[in-house]
PAKEMAR-226620 format. One record per residue (C-alpha): residue in one letter; x, y, z. Coordinates in Angstrom, 1 decimal, decimal comma. Last residue first. Layout:
PAKEMAR-226620
ATOM r      X      Y      Z
ATOM A      X      Y      Z
...
This chain:
PAKEMAR-226620
ATOM r      X      Y      Z
ATOM S  114,1  175,1  -34,8
ATOM H  114,3  176,2  -38,4
ATOM R  113,4  179,9  -38,8
ATOM D  110,3  181,6  -40,2
ATOM A  110,0  184,1  -43,1
ATOM Y  107,5  186,5  -44,5
ATOM E  108,5  188,5  -47,6
ATOM Y  106,5  191,6  -48,2
ATOM V  105,0  193,4  -51,2
ATOM S  102,7  196,4  -50,8
ATOM G   99,8  196,6  -53,2
ATOM D   97,2  198,0  -50,8
ATOM P   95,6  194,5  -50,5
ATOM H   98,9  193,1  -49,4
ATOM V  101,1  191,2  -51,9
ATOM A  102,7  188,1  -50,3
ATOM I  106,1  186,4  -50,7
ATOM L  106,7  183,2  -48,7
ATOM N  109,5  181,9  -46,6
ATOM R  110,9  178,8  -44,9
ATOM G  113,8  178,3  -42,6
ATOM A  117,5  179,5  -42,5
ATOM P  118,9  178,2  -45,7
ATOM T  115,6  178,7  -47,4
ATOM E  112,7  176,2  -47,9
ATOM V  109,6  177,4  -49,9
ATOM P  106,2  178,7  -48,9
ATOM G  106,0  179,9  -51,5
ATOM A  105,5  182,7  -54,0
ATOM V  102,6  185,0  -54,9
ATOM V  100,5  184,8  -51,7
ATOM R   97,7  187,3  -52,2
ATOM A   96,4  189,4  -49,3
ATOM G   92,7  189,6  -48,5
ATOM L   92,7  189,1  -44,7
ATOM G   92,0  185,3  -45,0
ATOM T   94,9  185,0  -47,5
ATOM L   97,2  186,7  -45,0
ATOM V   96,0  184,5  -42,1
ATOM R   96,5  181,3  -44,1
ATOM G   99,9  182,3  -45,4
ATOM T  100,9  183,2  -41,8
ATOM E   99,9  179,8  -40,5
ATOM E  102,2  178,1  -43,1
ATOM V  105,0  180,6  -42,4
ATOM D  105,1  179,8  -38,7
ATOM K  106,7  182,0  -36,0
ATOM V  107,0  185,1  -38,1
ATOM A  109,9  187,2  -39,2
ATOM I  109,0  190,0  -41,6
ATOM T  111,2  190,7  -44,6
ATOM A  110,9  194,2  -46,0
ATOM A  109,6  196,3  -48,9
ATOM V  109,9  193,6  -51,6
ATOM K  110,1  195,3  -55,0
ATOM R  113,8  195,8  -54,6
ATOM L  114,3  192,0  -54,9
ATOM V  113,0  192,0  -58,5
ATOM D  115,3  194,8  -59,6
ATOM L  118,1  193,1  -57,7
ATOM E  117,8  190,0  -60,0
ATOM S  118,0  192,0  -63,2
ATOM E  120,9  194,1  -61,7
ATOM P  123,0  191,0  -61,2
ATOM G  124,3  190,6  -57,7
ATOM S  124,4  192,1  -54,2
ATOM M  122,1  191,7  -51,2
ATOM L  122,4  192,9  -47,6
ATOM L  119,7  191,7  -45,2
ATOM F  119,9  194,0  -42,2
ATOM C  118,3  193,5  -38,7
ATOM G  121,5  192,0  -37,3
ATOM V  123,6  190,8  -40,1
ATOM A  122,3  188,7  -43,0
ATOM A  124,7  188,6  -46,0
ATOM V  123,4  187,7  -49,4
ATOM S  125,1  187,0  -52,7
ATOM V  122,5  186,9  -55,5
ATOM G  122,6  184,3  -58,3
ATOM G  119,3  182,7  -57,2
ATOM R  120,2  182,7  -53,5
ATOM E  123,8  182,6  -52,2
ATOM F  124,7  182,6  -48,4
ATOM R  126,4  184,6  -45,8
ATOM L  125,6  185,0  -42,0
ATOM A  127,2  188,2  -41,0
ATOM R  128,9  188,6  -37,6
ATOM G  127,5  190,8  -34,9
ATOM G  127,4  194,3  -33,4
ATOM A  124,8  195,7  -35,7
ATOM L  126,8  198,8  -36,8
ATOM R  130,1  197,0  -36,7
ATOM E  128,8  194,1  -38,8
ATOM Y  127,0  196,6  -41,0
ATOM F  130,2  198,4  -41,8
ATOM P  132,2  195,2  -42,3
ATOM V  129,5  193,8  -44,7
ATOM A  129,4  196,8  -47,1
ATOM T  132,8  196,5  -48,7
ATOM E  132,6  192,8  -49,3
ATOM L  129,0  193,1  -50,5
ATOM D  129,8  195,6  -53,3
ATOM D  127,0  197,3  -55,2
ATOM V  124,5  197,1  -52,3
ATOM C  120,8  196,2  -52,1
ATOM V  119,5  196,6  -48,6
ATOM R  116,5  194,7  -47,2
ATOM L  115,5  195,7  -43,7
ATOM T  114,6  192,8  -41,5
ATOM A  111,4  192,8  -39,4
ATOM G  110,4  191,3  -36,0
ATOM L  108,6  188,4  -34,3
ATOM I  105,2  188,7  -35,9
ATOM E  102,8  186,1  -34,4
ATOM M  100,0  184,7  -36,5
């Protein structure tokens, strides 16, 4: 399993107000999409999310998104190390992801990208 990087998850009240700041900070344009009633903007190492509080409460439980080369392989490695995969792998607009709970109780999203 190869870890390629991490994305910081940021829940914001107003995505339209937050995006310009993060675009300037990260030096790039945001990739926007909707997921389960939540508006998302990915810019640099930041994943900005805005939407219904009930949805954001769930998203706040995930500490970070970790980029990996292959989600299927990652799931096998995590399970072998004692983690519990609680969702996925599933397709996303950019690739595939899964959610895993580490043995210490930390929750992470692991994601790969389409080639």
